[in-house]
VOBA-605056 format. One line per field, with one value per atom (N, C-alpha, C): x, y, z; residue number from 1; atom name; residue in three letters. Coordinates in pm, whole numbers, padded with zeros to 5 digits. Example, Ala and Ser with C-alpha at 12.3 -4.5 7.8 and 13.67 -1.06 7.14 Angstrom:
2
xx: c(01319; 01230; 01320; 01285; 01367; 01290)
yy: c(-00569; -00450; -00330; -00225; -00106; 00003)
zz: c(00780; 00780; 00780; 00708; 00714; 00787)
k: c(1; 1; 1; 2; 2; 2)
a: c(N; CA; C; N; CA; C)
r: c(Ala; Ala; Ala; Ser; Ser; Ser)
END
This chain:
206
xx: c(-01513; -01540; -01503; -01420; -01378; -01495; -01488; -01593; -01589; -01706; -01706; -01640; -01554; -01485; -01502; -01499; -01519; -01396; -01420; -01311; -01321; -01206; -01204; -01114; -01129; -01043; -01043; -01156; -01166; -01112; -01073; -01016; -01118; -01244; -01345; -01350; -01349; -01358; -01241; -01119; -01002; -01004; -01052; -01062; -01158; -01267; -01364; -01305; -01232; -01169; -01070; -00987; -00887; -00954; -01060; -01132; -01197; -01251; -01314; -01210; -01095; -00989; -00945; -00928; -00887; -00993; -01117; -01227; -01241; -01220; -01226; -01123; -01006; -00902; -00940; -01034; -01076; -01198; -01296; -01424; -01460; -01376; -01407; -01496; -01512; -01587; -01739; -01789; -01934; -01995; -01915; -01971; -01969; -01898; -01887; -02003; -02024; -02134; -02079; -02155; -02115; -02110; -02199; -02200; -02067; -02018; -01891; -01773; -01779; -01675; -01670; -01788; -01796; -01741; -01776; -01726; -01575; -01516; -01370; -01303; -01371; -01316; -01335; -01414; -01436; -01533; -01632; -01731; -01871; -01971; -02108; -02151; -02252; -02292; -02356; -02394; -02449; -02342; -02222; -02116; -02079; -02072; -02034; -02123; -02249; -02343; -02312; -02219; -02174; -02096; -02036; -01953; -02000; -02070; -02109; -02258; -02331; -02475; -02511; -02418; -02446; -02316; -02329; -02216; -02150; -02230; -02176; -02096; -02140; -02065; -01927; -01918; -01789; -01700; -01758; -01682; -01631; -01714; -01674; -01560; -01562; -01453; -01323; -01330; -01211; -01161; -01251; -01212; -01149; -01203; -01145; -01002; -00980; -00845; -00754; -00808; -00729; -00690; -00783; -00753; -00649; -00652; -00551; -00413; -00409; -00281; -00231; -00322; -00284; -00225; -00289; -00240; -00100; -00082; 00047; 00154; 00117; 00215; 00261; 00169; 00208; 00296; 00259; 00338; 00478; 00488; 00617; 00708; 00653; 00733; 00781; 00698; 00732; 00840; 00859; 00955; 01100; 01126; 01263; 01315; 01232; 01276; 01213; 01286; 01233; 01193; 01224; 01189; 01039; 00972; 00827; 00795; 00878; 00855; 00874; 00982; 01010; 00906; 00861; 00762; 00630; 00594; 00472; 00485; 00601; 00626; 00621; 00685; 00689; 00551; 00468; 00331; 00258; 00275; 00213; 00270; 00401; 00463; 00411; 00392; 00337; 00197; 00120; -00016; -00012; 00071; 00081; 00135; 00235; 00293; 00192; 00106; -00001; -00088; -00129; -00216; -00147; -00018; 00056; 00071; 00088; 00108; -00023; -00130; -00259; -00372; -00371; -00473; -00613; -00628; -00762; -00827; -00750; -00802; -00840; -00753; -00774; -00907; -00939; -01065; -01184; -01182; -01295; -01307; -01195; -01194; -01248; -01223; -01254; -01349; -01386; -01479; -01622; -01647; -01782; -01822; -01841; -01874; -02004; -02100; -02228; -02212; -02109; -02081; -02000; -01897; -01807; -01873; -01970; -02031; -02179; -02226; -02368; -02397; -02506; -02554; -02465; -02384; -02300; -02179; -02130; -02011; -02054; -02058; -02104; -01988; -01865; -01753; -01652; -01676; -01580; -01448; -01447; -01332; -01206; -01218; -01098; -01039; -01101; -01061; -00918; -00878; -00743; -00636; -00661; -00565; -00556; -00671; -00669; -00600; -00611; -00548; -00397; -00339; -00194; -00154; -00228; -00201; -00229; -00338; -00375; -00268; -00213; -00106; 00020; 00049; 00166; 00149; 00028; -00002; 00016; -00039; -00029; 00117; 00197; 00339; 00411; 00376; 00437; 00396; 00274; 00230; 00308; 00323; 00393; 00540; 00599; 00738; 00756; 00645; 00653; 00666; 00655; 00663; 00536; 00423; 00294; 00235; 00152; 00092; -00011; -00039; -00146; -00279; -00377; -00509; -00574; -00673; -00751; -00668; -00618; -00534; -00612; -00742; -00823; -00826; -00845; -00849; -00712; -00605; -00472; -00450; -00503; -00493; -00570; -00684; -00761; -00680; -00608; -00525; -00416; -00347; -00241; -00298; -00412; -00476; -00518; -00575; -00621; -00505; -00388; -00272; -00229; -00202; -00149; -00256; -00382; -00487; -00500; -00488; -00493; -00381; -00261; -00148; -00172; -00218; -00244; -00351; -00457; -00568; -00522; -00446; -00393; -00301; -00217; -00122; -00192; -00288; -00360; -00439; -00494; -00573; -00487; -00355; -00266; -00255; -00296; -00295; -00174; -00082; 00040; 00155; 00217; 00318; 00452; 00452; 00574; 00588; 00709; 00733; 00696; 00698; 00668; 00761; 00890; 00987; 00969; 00948; 00933; 00802; 00700; 00574; 00596; 00671; 00700; 00789; 00884; 00967; 00882; 00788; 00698; 00611; 00561; 00478; 00559; 00686; 00771; 00794; 00826; 00852; 00725; 00612; 00485; 00449; 00470; 00441; 00531; 00657; 00750; 00709; 00664; 00625; 00503; 00405; 00284; 00311; 00400; 00439; 00512; 00601; 00671; 00572; 00473; 00374; 00294; 00252; 00175; 00264; 00387; 00480; 00512; 00536; 00574; 00455; 00334; 00215; 00190; 00244; 00232; 00089; 00061; -00070; -00179; -00142; -00244; -00307; -00238; -00290; -00358; -00369; -00436; -00581; -00624; -00759; -00860; -00974; -01079; -01196)
yy: c(15517; 15384; 15383; 15283; 15280; 15253; 15310; 15286; 15143; 15079; 14944; 14944; 14845; 14837; 14698; 14685; 14555; 14465; 14336; 14240; 14155; 14120; 14044; 13922; 13828; 13710; 13629; 13622; 13541; 13606; 13733; 13799; 13819; 13829; 13858; 13750; 13626; 13517; 13523; 13541; 13547; 13670; 13782; 13904; 13884; 13816; 13788; 13691; 13592; 13495; 13565; 13653; 13722; 13820; 13887; 13978; 13900; 13784; 13700; 13653; 13610; 13563; 13673; 13795; 13907; 13940; 13937; 13970; 13865; 13739; 13631; 13655; 13704; 13733; 13842; 13927; 14038; 14003; 13940; 13919; 13773; 13682; 13539; 13492; 13361; 13305; 13315; 13356; 13361; 13499; 13603; 13738; 13814; 13766; 13847; 13822; 13917; 13908; 13922; 13875; 13891; 14038; 14117; 14261; 14326; 14289; 14347; 14296; 14169; 14114; 14190; 14215; 14289; 14430; 14496; 14632; 14635; 14537; 14533; 14498; 14421; 14385; 14498; 14600; 14713; 14687; 14599; 14567; 14590; 14585; 14604; 14489; 14514; 14412; 14290; 14304; 14190; 14108; 14163; 14097; 13959; 13935; 13802; 13689; 13721; 13616; 13563; 13626; 13571; 13442; 13427; 13310; 13229; 13291; 13223; 13247; 13138; 13149; 13206; 13190; 13236; 13259; 13314; 13331; 13197; 13094; 12963; 12905; 12931; 12883; 12948; 13074; 13142; 13085; 13063; 13004; 12865; 12788; 12654; 12659; 12756; 12772; 12805; 12891; 12924; 12799; 12722; 12599; 12498; 12485; 12394; 12432; 12561; 12609; 12579; 12595; 12566; 12421; 12330; 12188; 12147; 12208; 12176; 12225; 12343; 12393; 12304; 12254; 12165; 12036; 11979; 11856; 11877; 11985; 12015; 12037; 12107; 12138; 12014; 11925; 11801; 11716; 11707; 11628; 11685; 11817; 11884; 11852; 11860; 11828; 11684; 11593; 11450; 11412; 11493; 11460; 11460; 11519; 11529; 11403; 11298; 11174; 11053; 10941; 10815; 10720; 10758; 10678; 10689; 10575; 10576; 10647; 10625; 10689; 10840; 10881; 11023; 11093; 11026; 11086; 11110; 11020; 11038; 11160; 11175; 11292; 11420; 11419; 11537; 11571; 11472; 11497; 11583; 11549; 11628; 11767; 11781; 11913; 11999; 11936; 12009; 12058; 11981; 12020; 12144; 12141; 12254; 12378; 12358; 12473; 12537; 12456; 12510; 12605; 12561; 12644; 12775; 12768; 12887; 12986; 12933; 13019; 13074; 12993; 13033; 13015; 13090; 13072; 13105; 13191; 13226; 13105; 13034; 12911; 12812; 12800; 12705; 12732; 12859; 12896; 12847; 12871; 12831; 12679; 12612; 12466; 12392; 12448; 12372; 12439; 12564; 12631; 12637; 12575; 12573; 12429; 12344; 12204; 12186; 12275; 12261; 12288; 12363; 12389; 12274; 12232; 12129; 11993; 11966; 11833; 11837; 11950; 11964; 11950; 12006; 11990; 12058; 12156; 12229; 12148; 12060; 11981; 11847; 11841; 11719; 11629; 11679; 11601; 11558; 11589; 11553; 11625; 11755; 11835; 11808; 11749; 11720; 11583; 11505; 11365; 11351; 11429; 11417; 11450; 11552; 11589; 11479; 11425; 11318; 11193; 11171; 11054; 11058; 11178; 11192; 11134; 11170; 11118; 10968; 10926; 10785; 10699; 10747; 10674; 10667; 10777; 10778; 10680; 10669; 10571; 10429; 10402; 10269; 10231; 10326; 10299; 10268; 10340; 10315; 10178; 10137; 10003; 09896; 09918; 09821; 09810; 09921; 09921; 09870; 09841; 09791; 09900; 10025; 10137; 10146; 10119; 10117; 09976; 09938; 09804; 09789; 09667; 09640; 09679; 09699; 09736; 09838; 09904; 10002; 10128; 10148; 10265; 10396; 10391; 10512; 10563; 10474; 10516; 10565; 10502; 10551; 10690; 10712; 10844; 10948; 10909; 11002; 11044; 10949; 10980; 11081; 11053; 11143; 11281; 11282; 11408; 11489; 11421; 11490; 11561; 11496; 11557; 11684; 11675; 11792; 11901; 11860; 11961; 12040; 11972; 12040; 12141; 12102; 12193; 12312; 12283; 12390; 12486; 12432; 12514; 12606; 12551; 12632; 12742; 12708; 12806; 12918; 12882; 12982; 13076; 13022; 13103; 13187; 13171; 13247; 13192; 13067; 13006; 12917; 12912; 12835; 12936; 12959; 13066; 13027; 12997; 12955; 13030; 13049; 13109; 13010; 13057; 12971; 12849; 12873; 12763; 12668; 12725; 12640; 12561; 12618; 12543; 12421; 12437; 12323; 12220; 12267; 12175; 12096; 12166; 12098; 11996; 12031; 11938; 11813; 11832; 11721; 11628; 11688; 11606; 11535; 11606; 11544; 11428; 11445; 11337; 11217; 11243; 11132; 11059; 11133; 11073; 10983; 11029; 10948; 10824; 10836; 10719; 10618; 10669; 10580; 10509; 10582; 10522; 10413; 10438; 10337; 10218; 10246; 10140; 10048; 10106; 10027; 09955; 10001; 09933; 09802; 09788; 09664; 09620; 09494; 09436; 09501; 09556; 09620; 09741; 09796; 09916; 09886; 09761; 09728; 09774; 09844; 09898; 09788; 09792; 09691; 09756)
zz: c(-16859; -16912; -17060; -17104; -17244; -17336; -17455; -17551; -17601; -17617; -17672; -17809; -17833; -17961; -18020; -18149; -18211; -18197; -18199; -18198; -18324; -18379; -18502; -18486; -18578; -18586; -18457; -18387; -18268; -18143; -18147; -18029; -17919; -17952; -17851; -17743; -17782; -17685; -17587; -17639; -17552; -17463; -17517; -17437; -17319; -17344; -17237; -17135; -17182; -17091; -16998; -17056; -16975; -16878; -16922; -16833; -16719; -16749; -16647; -16546; -16595; -16506; -16410; -16462; -16377; -16274; -16315; -16223; -16114; -16149; -16050; -15940; -15980; -15883; -15785; -15823; -15737; -15652; -15713; -15642; -15621; -15673; -15660; -15773; -15786; -15900; -15889; -15772; -15754; -15774; -15756; -15751; -15882; -15983; -16104; -16200; -16288; -16386; -16527; -16623; -16763; -16802; -16746; -16777; -16736; -16617; -16571; -16653; -16690; -16777; -16909; -16966; -17093; -17076; -16966; -16943; -16939; -16868; -16857; -16989; -17070; -17201; -17301; -17265; -17352; -17464; -17439; -17541; -17484; -17567; -17522; -17430; -17347; -17251; -17318; -17445; -17518; -17589; -17602; -17680; -17628; -17495; -17447; -17498; -17528; -17570; -17709; -17779; -17908; -17888; -17769; -17741; -17621; -17527; -17404; -17378; -17362; -17344; -17207; -17111; -16976; -16900; -16783; -16692; -16662; -16640; -16608; -16725; -16848; -16964; -16970; -16935; -16933; -16822; -16705; -16595; -16632; -16700; -16740; -16840; -16929; -17025; -16955; -16853; -16775; -16702; -16645; -16575; -16671; -16791; -16889; -16923; -16940; -16966; -16848; -16727; -16608; -16597; -16622; -16614; -16717; -16834; -16935; -16890; -16830; -16777; -16665; -16583; -16475; -16532; -16632; -16694; -16751; -16822; -16883; -16776; -16668; -16564; -16490; -16455; -16387; -16478; -16605; -16700; -16716; -16721; -16734; -16616; -16496; -16377; -16378; -16422; -16418; -16518; -16619; -16725; -16676; -16560; -16512; -16447; -16438; -16376; -16446; -16442; -16496; -16383; -16260; -16144; -16116; -16103; -16079; -15947; -15847; -15717; -15727; -15790; -15803; -15891; -15997; -16086; -16012; -15922; -15844; -15752; -15690; -15605; -15688; -15805; -15891; -15946; -15966; -16011; -15908; -15780; -15674; -15665; -15686; -15684; -15799; -15915; -16028; -16002; -15926; -15889; -15801; -15698; -15605; -15676; -15762; -15832; -15926; -15987; -16071; -15989; -15872; -15787; -15746; -15721; -15681; -15797; -15917; -16034; -16088; -16081; -16140; -16039; -15930; -15825; -15873; -15974; -16023; -16091; -16169; -16228; -16119; -16019; -15910; -15840; -15821; -15757; -15837; -15967; -16051; -16057; -16068; -16083; -15962; -15842; -15722; -15624; -15648; -15556; -15607; -15722; -15780; -15814; -15714; -15741; -15817; -15794; -15864; -16013; -16050; -16190; -16251; -16181; -16234; -16245; -16160; -16158; -16191; -16240; -16271; -16419; -16460; -16597; -16699; -16654; -16748; -16792; -16704; -16736; -16794; -16925; -16991; -17033; -17025; -17074; -16970; -16842; -16739; -16761; -16745; -16788; -16707; -16590; -16511; -16533; -16622; -16640; -16688; -16788; -16844; -16740; -16658; -16554; -16449; -16408; -16308; -16362; -16492; -16552; -16540; -16541; -16522; -16386; -16282; -16148; -16142; -16202; -16200; -16268; -16378; -16448; -16362; -16291; -16202; -16088; -16035; -15931; -15984; -16102; -16163; -16188; -16235; -16258; -16127; -16021; -15890; -15837; -15863; -15823; -15900; -16029; -16111; -16070; -16024; -15983; -15840; -15771; -15635; -15530; -15571; -15477; -15393; -15454; -15386; -15395; -15298; -15299; -15410; -15446; -15541; -15479; -15564; -15514; -15604; -15549; -15625; -15647; -15769; -15798; -15788; -15811; -15801; -15658; -15563; -15423; -15376; -15423; -15390; -15450; -15570; -15633; -15552; -15497; -15413; -15291; -15232; -15115; -15153; -15263; -15308; -15343; -15410; -15451; -15328; -15230; -15108; -15040; -15039; -14974; -15046; -15176; -15246; -15263; -15275; -15286; -15157; -15044; -14917; -14902; -14942; -14937; -15029; -15151; -15248; -15198; -15141; -15092; -14979; -14887; -14777; -14828; -14924; -14977; -15052; -15137; -15216; -15125; -15017; -14924; -14830; -14838; -14751; -14611; -14593; -14460; -14435; -14531; -14514; -14514; -14398; -14386; -14446; -14576; -14644; -14777; -14820; -14951; -15061; -15185; -15300; -15300; -15289; -15292; -15174; -15055; -14936; -14939; -15003; -15018; -15106; -15213; -15301; -15230; -15151; -15074; -14975; -14912; -14818; -14889; -15007; -15085; -15122; -15155; -15191; -15071; -14957; -14838; -14791; -14797; -14754; -14847; -14977; -15073; -15048; -15022; -14994; -14867; -14768; -14640; -14655; -14733; -14746; -14831; -14929; -15008; -14918; -14833; -14739; -14649; -14600; -14511; -14579; -14702; -14775; -14809; -14851; -14891; -14774; -14658; -14540; -14479; -14510; -14457; -14529; -14650; -14725; -14746; -14719; -14744; -14661; -14547; -14462; -14528; -14629; -14693; -14827; -14864; -14989; -14983; -15085; -15087; -15121; -15055; -15079; -15151)
k: c(1; 1; 1; 2; 2; 2; 3; 3; 3; 4; 4; 4; 5; 5; 5; 6; 6; 6; 7; 7; 7; 8; 8; 8; 9; 9; 9; 10; 10; 10; 11; 11; 11; 12; 12; 12; 13; 13; 13; 14; 14; 14; 15; 15; 15; 16; 16; 16; 17; 17; 17; 18; 18; 18; 19; 19; 19; 20; 20; 20; 21; 21; 21; 22; 22; 22; 23; 23; 23; 24; 24; 24; 25; 25; 25; 26; 26; 26; 27; 27; 27; 28; 28; 28; 29; 29; 29; 30; 30; 30; 31; 31; 31; 32; 32; 32; 33; 33; 33; 34; 34; 34; 35; 35; 35; 36; 36; 36; 37; 37; 37; 38; 38; 38; 39; 39; 39; 40; 40; 40; 41; 41; 41; 42; 42; 42; 43; 43; 43; 44; 44; 44; 45; 45; 45; 46; 46; 46; 47; 47; 47; 48; 48; 48; 49; 49; 49; 50; 50; 50; 51; 51; 51; 52; 52; 52; 53; 53; 53; 54; 54; 54; 55; 55; 55; 56; 56; 56; 57; 57; 57; 58; 58; 58; 59; 59; 59; 60; 60; 60; 61; 61; 61; 62; 62; 62; 63; 63; 63; 64; 64; 64; 65; 65; 65; 66; 66; 66; 67; 67; 67; 68; 68; 68; 69; 69; 69; 70; 70; 70; 71; 71; 71; 72; 72; 72; 73; 73; 73; 74; 74; 74; 75; 75; 75; 76; 76; 76; 77; 77; 77; 78; 78; 78; 79; 79; 79; 80; 80; 80; 81; 81; 81; 82; 82; 82; 83; 83; 83; 84; 84; 84; 85; 85; 85; 86; 86; 86; 87; 87; 87; 88; 88; 88; 89; 89; 89; 90; 90; 90; 91; 91; 91; 92; 92; 92; 93; 93; 93; 94; 94; 94; 95; 95; 95; 96; 96; 96; 97; 97; 97; 98; 98; 98; 99; 99; 99; 100; 100; 100; 101; 101; 101; 102; 102; 102; 103; 103; 103; 104; 104; 104; 105; 105; 105; 106; 106; 106; 107; 107; 107; 108; 108; 108; 109; 109; 109; 110; 110; 110; 111; 111; 111; 112; 112; 112; 113; 113; 113; 114; 114; 114; 115; 115; 115; 116; 116; 116; 117; 117; 117; 118; 118; 118; 119; 119; 119; 120; 120; 120; 121; 121; 121; 122; 122; 122; 123; 123; 123; 124; 124; 124; 125; 125; 125; 126; 126; 126; 127; 127; 127; 128; 128; 128; 129; 129; 129; 130; 130; 130; 131; 131; 131; 132; 132; 132; 133; 133; 133; 134; 134; 134; 135; 135; 135; 136; 136; 136; 137; 137; 137; 138; 138; 138; 139; 139; 139; 140; 140; 140; 141; 141; 141; 142; 142; 142; 143; 143; 143; 144; 144; 144; 145; 145; 145; 146; 146; 146; 147; 147; 147; 148; 148; 148; 149; 149; 149; 150; 150; 150; 151; 151; 151; 152; 152; 152; 153; 153; 153; 154; 154; 154; 155; 155; 155; 156; 156; 156; 157; 157; 157; 158; 158; 158; 159; 159; 159; 160; 160; 160; 161; 161; 161; 162; 162; 162; 163; 163; 163; 164; 164; 164; 165; 165; 165; 166; 166; 166; 167; 167; 167; 168; 168; 168; 169; 169; 169; 170; 170; 170; 171; 171; 171; 172; 172; 172; 173; 173; 173; 174; 174; 174; 175; 175; 175; 176; 176; 176; 177; 177; 177; 178; 178; 178; 179; 179; 179; 180; 180; 180; 181; 181; 181; 182; 182; 182; 183; 183; 183; 184; 184; 184; 185; 185; 185; 186; 186; 186; 187; 187; 187; 188; 188; 188; 189; 189; 189; 190; 190; 190; 191; 191; 191; 192; 192; 192; 193; 193; 193; 194; 194; 194; 195; 195; 195; 196; 196; 196; 197; 197; 197; 198; 198; 198; 199; 199; 199; 200; 200; 200; 201; 201; 201; 202; 202; 202; 203; 203; 203; 204; 204; 204; 205; 205; 205; 206; 206; 206)
a: c(N; CA; C; N; CA; C; N; CA; C; N; CA; C; N; CA; C; N; CA; C; N; CA; C; N; CA; C; N; CA; C; N; CA; C; N; CA; C; N; CA; C; N; CA; C; N; CA; C; N; CA; C; N; CA; C; N; CA; C; N; CA; C; N; CA; C; N; CA; C; N; CA; C; N; CA; C; N; CA; C; N; CA; C; N; CA; C; N; CA; C; N; CA; C; N; CA; C; N; CA; C; N; CA; C; N; CA; C; N; CA; C; N; CA; C; N; CA; C; N; CA; C; N; CA; C; N; CA; C; N; CA; C; N; CA; C; N; CA; C; N; CA; C; N; CA; C; N; CA; C; N; CA; C; N; CA; C; N; CA; C; N; CA; C; N; CA; C; N; CA; C; N; CA; C; N; CA; C; N; CA; C; N; CA; C; N; CA; C; N; CA; C; N; CA; C; N; CA; C; N; CA; C; N; CA; C; N; CA; C; N; CA; C; N; CA; C; N; CA; C; N; CA; C; N; CA; C; N; CA; C; N; CA; C; N; CA; C; N; CA; C; N; CA; C; N; CA; C; N; CA; C; N; CA; C; N; CA; C; N; CA; C; N; CA; C; N; CA; C; N; CA; C; N; CA; C; N; CA; C; N; CA; C; N; CA; C; N; CA; C; N; CA; C; N; CA; C; N; CA; C; N; CA; C; N; CA; C; N; CA; C; N; CA; C; N; CA; C; N; CA; C; N; CA; C; N; CA; C; N; CA; C; N; CA; C; N; CA; C; N; CA; C; N; CA; C; N; CA; C; N; CA; C; N; CA; C; N; CA; C; N; CA; C; N; CA; C; N; CA; C; N; CA; C; N; CA; C; N; CA; C; N; CA; C; N; CA; C; N; CA; C; N; CA; C; N; CA; C; N; CA; C; N; CA; C; N; CA; C; N; CA; C; N; CA; C; N; CA; C; N; CA; C; N; CA; C; N; CA; C; N; CA; C; N; CA; C; N; CA; C; N; CA; C; N; CA; C; N; CA; C; N; CA; C; N; CA; C; N; CA; C; N; CA; C; N; CA; C; N; CA; C; N; CA; C; N; CA; C; N; CA; C; N; CA; C; N; CA; C; N; CA; C; N; CA; C; N; CA; C; N; CA; C; N; CA; C; N; CA; C; N; CA; C; N; CA; C; N; CA; C; N; CA; C; N; CA; C; N; CA; C; N; CA; C; N; CA; C; N; CA; C; N; CA; C; N; CA; C; N; CA; C; N; CA; C; N; CA; C; N; CA; C; N; CA; C; N; CA; C; N; CA; C; N; CA; C; N; CA; C; N; CA; C; N; CA; C; N; CA; C; N; CA; C; N; CA; C; N; CA; C; N; CA; C; N; CA; C; N; CA; C; N; CA; C; N; CA; C; N; CA; C; N; CA; C; N; CA; C; N; CA; C; N; CA; C; N; CA; C; N; CA; C; N; CA; C; N; CA; C; N; CA; C; N; CA; C; N; CA; C; N; CA; C; N; CA; C; N; CA; C; N; CA; C; N; CA; C; N; CA; C; N; CA; C; N; CA; C; N; CA; C; N; CA; C; N; CA; C; N; CA; C; N; CA; C; N; CA; C; N; CA; C; N; CA; C; N; CA; C)
r: c(Met; Met; Met; Pro; Pro; Pro; Lys; Lys; Lys; Pro; Pro; Pro; Arg; Arg; Arg; Pro; Pro; Pro; Tyr; Tyr; Tyr; His; His; His; His; His; His; Gly; Gly; Gly; Asp; Asp; Asp; Leu; Leu; Leu; Arg; Arg; Arg; Gln; Gln; Gln; Ala; Ala; Ala; Leu; Leu; Leu; Met; Met; Met; Arg; Arg; Arg; Ala; Ala; Ala; Ala; Ala; Ala; Glu; Glu; Glu; Ala; Ala; Ala; Leu; Leu; Leu; Ile; Ile; Ile; Gly; Gly; Gly; Glu; Glu; Glu; Val; Val; Val; Gly; Gly; Gly; Pro; Pro; Pro; Arg; Arg; Arg; Ala; Ala; Ala; Phe; Phe; Phe; Thr; Thr; Thr; Leu; Leu; Leu; Arg; Arg; Arg; Glu; Glu; Glu; Val; Val; Val; Ala; Ala; Ala; Arg; Arg; Arg; Arg; Arg; Arg; Ala; Ala; Ala; Gly; Gly; Gly; Val; Val; Val; Ser; Ser; Ser; His; His; His; Asn; Asn; Asn; Ala; Ala; Ala; Pro; Pro; Pro; Tyr; Tyr; Tyr; Arg; Arg; Arg; His; His; His; Phe; Phe; Phe; Ala; Ala; Ala; Ser; Ser; Ser; Arg; Arg; Arg; Asp; Asp; Asp; Asp; Asp; Asp; Leu; Leu; Leu; Leu; Leu; Leu; Leu; Leu; Leu; Ala; Ala; Ala; Val; Val; Val; Ala; Ala; Ala; Gln; Gln; Gln; Glu; Glu; Glu; Gly; Gly; Gly; Tyr; Tyr; Tyr; Glu; Glu; Glu; Arg; Arg; Arg; Leu; Leu; Leu; Arg; Arg; Arg; Val; Val; Val; Asn; Asn; Asn; Met; Met; Met; Thr; Thr; Thr; Lys; Lys; Lys; Trp; Trp; Trp; Met; Met; Met; Lys; Lys; Lys; Ser; Ser; Ser; Ser; Ser; Ser; Val; Val; Val; Ser; Ser; Ser; Ala; Ala; Ala; Arg; Arg; Arg; Lys; Lys; Lys; Arg; Arg; Arg; Leu; Leu; Leu; Val; Val; Val; Leu; Leu; Leu; Cys; Cys; Cys; Gly; Gly; Gly; Cys; Cys; Cys; Gly; Gly; Gly; Tyr; Tyr; Tyr; Val; Val; Val; Glu; Glu; Glu; Phe; Phe; Phe; Ala; Ala; Ala; Leu; Leu; Leu; Arg; Arg; Arg; Trp; Trp; Trp; Pro; Pro; Pro; Arg; Arg; Arg; Tyr; Tyr; Tyr; Phe; Phe; Phe; Leu; Leu; Leu; Val; Val; Val; Met; Met; Met; Phe; Phe; Phe; Asp; Asp; Asp; Leu; Leu; Leu; Pro; Pro; Pro; Glu; Glu; Glu; Leu; Leu; Leu; Met; Met; Met; His; His; His; Gly; Gly; Gly; Lys; Lys; Lys; His; His; His; Asp; Asp; Asp; Lys; Lys; Lys; Gly; Gly; Gly; Gly; Gly; Gly; Ile; Ile; Ile; Gly; Gly; Gly; Val; Val; Val; Ala; Ala; Ala; Ala; Ala; Ala; Phe; Phe; Phe; Gln; Gln; Gln; Val; Val; Val; Leu; Leu; Leu; Leu; Leu; Leu; Asp; Asp; Asp; Ala; Ala; Ala; Ile; Ile; Ile; Ala; Ala; Ala; Asp; Asp; Asp; Ala; Ala; Ala; Gln; Gln; Gln; Gln; Gln; Gln; Ala; Ala; Ala; Gly; Gly; Gly; Val; Val; Val; Leu; Leu; Leu; Pro; Pro; Pro; Glu; Glu; Glu; Gly; Gly; Gly; Asp; Asp; Asp; Ser; Ser; Ser; Val; Val; Val; Gln; Gln; Gln; Leu; Leu; Leu; Ala; Ala; Ala; Trp; Trp; Trp; Ile; Ile; Ile; Ala; Ala; Ala; Trp; Trp; Trp; Ser; Ser; Ser; Leu; Leu; Leu; Val; Val; Val; His; His; His; Gly; Gly; Gly; Ile; Ile; Ile; Ala; Ala; Ala; Lys; Lys; Lys; Leu; Leu; Leu; Ala; Ala; Ala; Val; Val; Val; Ala; Ala; Ala; Gly; Gly; Gly; Asn; Asn; Asn; Leu; Leu; Leu; Pro; Pro; Pro; Leu; Leu; Leu; Ser; Ser; Ser; His; His; His; Arg; Arg; Arg; Lys; Lys; Lys; Thr; Thr; Thr; Leu; Leu; Leu; Asp; Asp; Asp; Phe; Phe; Phe; Ala; Ala; Ala; Arg; Arg; Arg; Arg; Arg; Arg; Ala; Ala; Ala; Ser; Ser; Ser; Glu; Glu; Glu; Ser; Ser; Ser; Ile; Ile; Ile; Ile; Ile; Ile; Asp; Asp; Asp; Gly; Gly; Gly; Ile; Ile; Ile; Glu; Glu; Glu; His; His; His; Ser; Ser; Ser; Gly; Gly; Gly; Asn; Asn; Asn; Arg; Arg; Arg; Phe; Phe; Phe; Lys; Lys; Lys; Met; Met; Met; Arg; Arg; Arg)
END
């Protein structure tokens, strides 16, 4: 076991975050402890409390970082097109690709609902990422790609599709390569947009 060593200039917080991320990949977001995170970071078992009041506070910090990466990744994918329809499809692809690249973040963000929606989450940490999808839905509605109506409910439909694909892929239950998973996400997104578009007024949300 490495000897505990001091951290300076804010390195301790990042060291703990990286140790937590690695441990989550091994044991999942529910089984790890602050003591084990400290051991892996090479610091005393009391050191994490300089930055995190509890295990849940550390998990929440990891989730916050994950949601920011998700927001950036979806936005990056969407930049390759000016078409409202294509941007909506690319937004979903960016979501799935995020999960494939950073499955440990994905686990913390979505496998701990009591943490994400409980007393620890006072700022709605997923709001900015969801707003990217919501804006893409609104743009598609304005362009006539999607029908008028409740954009939030349409966003839920789109989110449910890509989240299901991402969840299956991360769990190893989708027998496709990284590239083929993204191709599947693209085709599935196009199909559901076609279905909503062709349904016209019958699909307007109430």
